[in-house]
C-alpha positions in Angstrom: -44.0 -42.6 44.2 -43.2 -42.4 40.6 -39.9 -40.7 39.6 -40.2 -37.5 37.6 -37.7 -36.8 34.9 -37.2 -33.2 33.7 -35.5 -32.3 30.4 -32.6 -30.0 30.6 -33.5 -28.1 27.4 -36.3 -28.2 24.9 -35.7 -27.0 21.4 -37.9 -26.8 18.3 -36.3 -27.9 15.0 -36.7 -26.0 11.8 -38.6 -28.4 9.5 -37.6 -26.5 6.3 -33.9 -26.7 7.0 -34.2 -30.3 8.2 -35.8 -31.3 4.9 -32.9 -29.8 3.0 -30.5 -31.8 5.1 -32.3 -35.1 4.5 -30.6 -38.1 3.0 -33.6 -39.4 1.1 -34.5 -42.1 3.7 -37.4 -41.0 5.8 -38.2 -43.2 8.8 -38.7 -42.4 12.4 -35.6 -44.3 13.4 -33.4 -42.4 10.9 -34.9 -39.0 11.7 -34.5 -39.6 15.4 -30.9 -40.6 15.0 -30.1 -37.6 12.8 -31.8 -35.2 15.3 -29.9 -36.7 18.2 -26.5 -36.4 16.4 -27.1 -32.8 15.3 -28.3 -31.8 18.8 -25.2 -33.3 20.4 -22.9 -31.5 17.9 -24.8 -28.2 18.3 -25.7 -28.1 14.6 -29.5 -28.6 14.9 -31.3 -25.8 13.1 -33.9 -24.4 15.5 -36.6 -21.7 15.4 -37.5 -19.0 17.8 -40.4 -19.8 20.2 -42.3 -16.5 20.8 -43.6 -15.6 24.3 -47.3 -16.0 25.2 -48.3 -12.4 24.4 -46.8 -12.6 20.9 -48.5 -16.0 20.2 -51.9 -14.6 21.3 -51.5 -11.6 19.0 -50.6 -13.8 16.1 -53.7 -15.9 16.8 -55.9 -12.9 16.8 -54.4 -11.5 13.6 -54.8 -14.9 11.9 -58.5 -15.1 13.0 -59.1 -11.6 11.6 -57.5 -12.6 8.3 -59.9 -15.6 8.1 -62.8 -13.3 8.8 -61.7 -10.9 6.0 -61.5 -13.8 3.6 -65.1 -14.8 4.5 -66.3 -11.2 3.9 -64.7 -11.3 0.5 -66.3 -14.6 -0.3 -69.8 -13.3 0.7 -69.2 -10.2 -1.4 -68.4 -12.4 -4.4 -71.5 -14.6 -3.8 -73.7 -11.5 -3.7 -72.1 -10.1 -6.9 -72.6 -13.4 -8.6 -76.4 -13.3 -7.8 -76.6 -9.8 -9.3 -74.4 -10.6 -12.2 -76.6 -13.5 -13.4 -79.6 -11.2 -13.3 -78.0 -8.6 -15.4 -76.4 -6.3 -12.8 -72.6 -6.6 -13.2 -70.6 -4.9 -10.4 -67.0 -3.8 -10.5 -64.5 -5.5 -8.3 -64.1 -2.7 -5.8 -67.8 -1.9 -5.4 -69.3 -2.7 -2.1 -72.6 -4.7 -2.6 -74.4 -3.1 0.3 -73.5 0.4 -0.7 -74.7 -0.3 -4.3 -78.0 -1.8 -3.0 -78.8 1.3 -0.9 -78.8 3.4 -4.1 -80.2 0.9 -6.6 -82.5 -1.4 -4.6 -85.7 0.3 -5.9 -85.0 -0.7 -9.5 -83.8 -4.2 -8.6 -85.8 -7.1 -10.2 -84.8 -10.5 -8.9 -86.6 -13.9 -8.7 -87.8 -15.1 -5.3 -84.9 -17.6 -5.0 -82.2 -15.1 -5.9 -83.7 -12.5 -3.6 -83.6 -15.0 -0.7 -80.0 -15.9 -1.4 -79.0 -12.2 -1.7 -80.7 -11.3 1.6 -79.0 -14.3 3.3 -75.6 -13.2 2.0 -76.2 -9.6 3.2 -77.0 -10.8 6.7 -73.8 -12.9 6.7 -71.8 -9.9 5.6 -73.2 -7.8 8.5 -72.4 -10.6 10.9 -68.8 -11.0 9.7 -68.3 -7.2 9.8 -69.4 -7.3 13.4 -66.9 -10.0 14.3 -64.1 -8.2 12.5 -64.8 -5.1 14.5 -64.9 -7.1 17.8 -61.6 -8.8 16.8 -60.0 -5.5 16.0 -61.2 -4.1 19.3 -59.3 -6.9 21.1 -56.2 -6.3 19.0 -56.4 -2.5 19.8 -56.7 -3.2 23.5 -53.5 -5.2 23.4 -51.8 -2.6 21.2 -52.4 0.1 23.9 -50.0 -1.8 26.2 -47.4 -2.2 23.4 -45.2 0.9 22.9 -43.5 -0.7 20.0 -46.8 -1.2 18.1 -47.6 2.5 18.6 -44.2 3.5 17.4 -44.6 1.4 14.3 -47.8 3.3 13.5 -45.7 6.5 13.0 -44.6 5.1 9.6 -46.6 6.3 6.7 -49.1 3.7 5.5 -48.8 1.6 8.6 -52.0 1.3 10.6 -53.1 -0.8 13.6 -53.3 -4.1 11.8 -50.0 -3.7 9.8 -48.1 -2.5 13.0 -49.5 -5.4 15.0 -48.4 -7.9 12.2 -44.9 -6.5 12.0 -44.6 -6.5 15.8 -45.9 -10.0 16.2 -43.7 -11.5 13.4 -40.5 -9.8 14.3 -41.0 -10.4 18.1 -37.7 -9.8 19.7 -35.7 -7.5 17.3 -32.4 -8.3 19.0 -32.5 -11.9 17.5 -31.6 -10.5 14.1 -28.0 -9.6 13.7 -28.4 -7.5 10.5 -30.9 -6.0 8.1 -30.2 -8.8 5.6 -31.3 -11.3 8.2 -34.6 -9.5 8.7 -35.3 -9.3 5.0 -34.5 -13.1 4.7 -36.9 -13.8 7.5 -39.7 -12.0 5.7 -38.9 -13.6 2.4 -38.1 -10.2 0.7 -34.6 -11.2 -0.2 -33.8 -12.1 -3.8 -33.5 -15.8 -4.7 -29.9 -16.7 -5.7 -28.7 -19.4 -8.1 -24.9 -19.5 -8.1 -22.5 -22.0 -9.5 -19.0 -21.3 -10.7 -19.0 -18.1 -12.6 -22.8 -18.1 -12.9 -24.6 -15.8 -10.4 -28.3 -15.2 -11.1 -30.5 -13.2 -8.8 -34.2 -13.7 -9.4 -37.5 -12.8 -7.7 -37.9 -12.6 -4.0 -37.6 -15.9 -2.1 -41.1 -15.6 -0.3 -39.7 -17.6 2.6 -41.5 -16.8 5.8 -44.9 -15.4 6.9 -47.1 -14.4 4.0 -49.1 -12.0 6.1 -46.0 -10.0 6.9 -45.1 -9.6 3.3 -48.7 -8.6 2.4 -49.0 -5.8 4.9 -45.5 -4.5 4.0 -46.4 -4.3 0.3 -49.7 -2.7 1.0 -48.0 -0.1 3.2 -45.3 0.4 0.5 -48.1 1.4 -2.0 -49.2 4.1 0.5 -45.7 5.2 0.9 -45.4 5.7 -2.8 -48.4 8.0 -2.8 -48.2 9.9 0.5 -44.8 9.8 2.0 -42.5 12.8 1.6 -39.7 11.5 3.8 -36.9 9.0 3.2 -39.1 6.1 2.3 -40.9 8.1 -0.3 -37.7 9.4 -1.8 -36.3 5.8 -1.8 -39.4 4.7 -3.8 -39.1 7.4 -6.4 -35.4 6.8 -6.8 -36.0 3.1 -7.4 -38.9 3.6 -9.7 -36.7 5.4 -12.2 -34.5 2.3 -12.6 -36.8 -0.6 -11.8 -40.3 0.4 -12.6 -43.2 0.8 -10.3 -43.9 -2.8 -9.3 -40.3 -3.8 -8.5 -39.8 -0.4 -6.7 -42.8 -1.2 -4.5 -41.2 -4.5 -3.4 -37.9 -2.8 -2.8 -39.7 -0.2 -0.7 -41.5 -2.9 1.3 -38.1 -4.4 2.2 -36.8 -0.9 3.1 -39.9 -0.3 5.2 -39.3 -3.6 7.1 -35.7 -2.5 7.9 -37.0 0.9 9.1 -39.6 -0.9 11.3 -36.8 -3.2 12.7 -34.6 -0.2 13.5 -37.6 1.6 15.2 -38.1 -1.5 17.4 -34.4 -1.5 18.3 -34.0 2.2 19.1 -37.5 3.0 20.4 -37.6 6.2 18.2 -40.5 7.0 15.8 -40.2 7.4 12.1 -38.2 10.5 11.4 -40.5 11.8 8.7 -43.6 11.1 10.7 -46.5 13.5 10.1 -47.5 14.6 13.6 -51.2 15.3 12.8 -51.7 12.0 11.0 -50.0 10.1 13.8 -52.3 11.7 16.4 -55.3 10.6 14.2 -54.0 7.0 14.2 -53.6 7.0 18.0 -57.1 8.5 18.5 -58.5 5.8 16.2 -56.6 3.1 18.2 -58.3 4.3 21.4 -61.7 4.3 19.7 -61.3 0.8 18.5 -60.1 -0.4 21.9 -63.2 1.1 23.5 -65.7 -0.8 21.3 -67.7 -3.6 23.0 -68.6 -6.8 21.2 -72.2 -7.7 20.8 -73.8 -9.7 23.7 -73.5 -13.5 23.6 -76.3 -15.9 24.3 -76.7 -16.1 28.1 -76.2 -19.9 28.3 -73.1 -19.8 26.0 -71.7 -16.9 28.0 -72.0 -18.9 31.2 -70.1 -21.8 29.7 -67.3 -19.6 28.4 -66.9 -17.8 31.7 -66.6 -21.1 33.6 -64.1 -22.3 31.0 -62.0 -19.2 31.2 -61.9 -19.3 35.1 -61.8 -15.5 35.5 -60.2 -13.8 38.4 -62.3 -12.1 41.1 -61.9 -8.7 39.6 -63.0 -9.9 36.1 -66.0 -8.4 34.5 -67.2 -11.8 33.2 -70.3 -12.5 35.3 -72.3 -15.6 34.3 -76.0 -15.1 33.9 -78.6 -17.4 35.4 -80.2 -19.8 32.9 -83.8 -20.8 33.5 -84.7 -24.2 32.0 -88.4 -24.9 31.4 
């Protein structure tokens, strides 16, 4: 019988920090020797490995982001067809909404009409998949009290709260607010040497989707929030201007979200009626059912998933002619 060897500890090295510590020689032998020495000395830079539920939420959010990019691409394709036929549309105009009001006066060639109709069908299909993915995210968010608490912040909806929760993960792994802002890449870049101390733009180290939802939420805070975050934005806007004040507010919003995850208390300036509306919308999204799959494909997926006896996944019979 073969002998089984079990490792005492498995760690995941941080590739960014390891690259900074490199000596210029990159071979498997040199890298393995350096990793072994650093691991023995306890100086190996490692990254946090999230639990399964966090990894699954990150995967769903990444899939939704890809679908949203596809929707934008199809929108641009449809607008390009209309533009070359003399119908320019603004950036924020939805193609399908515009066609419902102007389709009677539309004059297109046969080829462009076929392309436009194909693009509209793909838009409808992508929208259906986005709704199905958001329903899955909502079902998981119903079991996550921290996600629901994050939605109490002005401008933070289901997707933004899920991204913040999935990226921060365990809030106790950050020892300070500066560590959280560095993790999100919202800290200023620093160039210091001797008496020179220059602070530039944000470093942008970390997850781009986290920064994006924070900035989007900060714009909503600037318009709608009457609490501490809104006051912070208006105070910063007087000295820094609107764009830089939004970035500063995004960093402040991240720190508030981190404190909410630590304390388990909602945002102090939360609007009760608006929060209830968000929670009702969360339940509606979670109750949505995706469209039916092809019977043969559903049977394959059910067998692959190996469902439990109480699962609702029931393979259908396939009749082969």
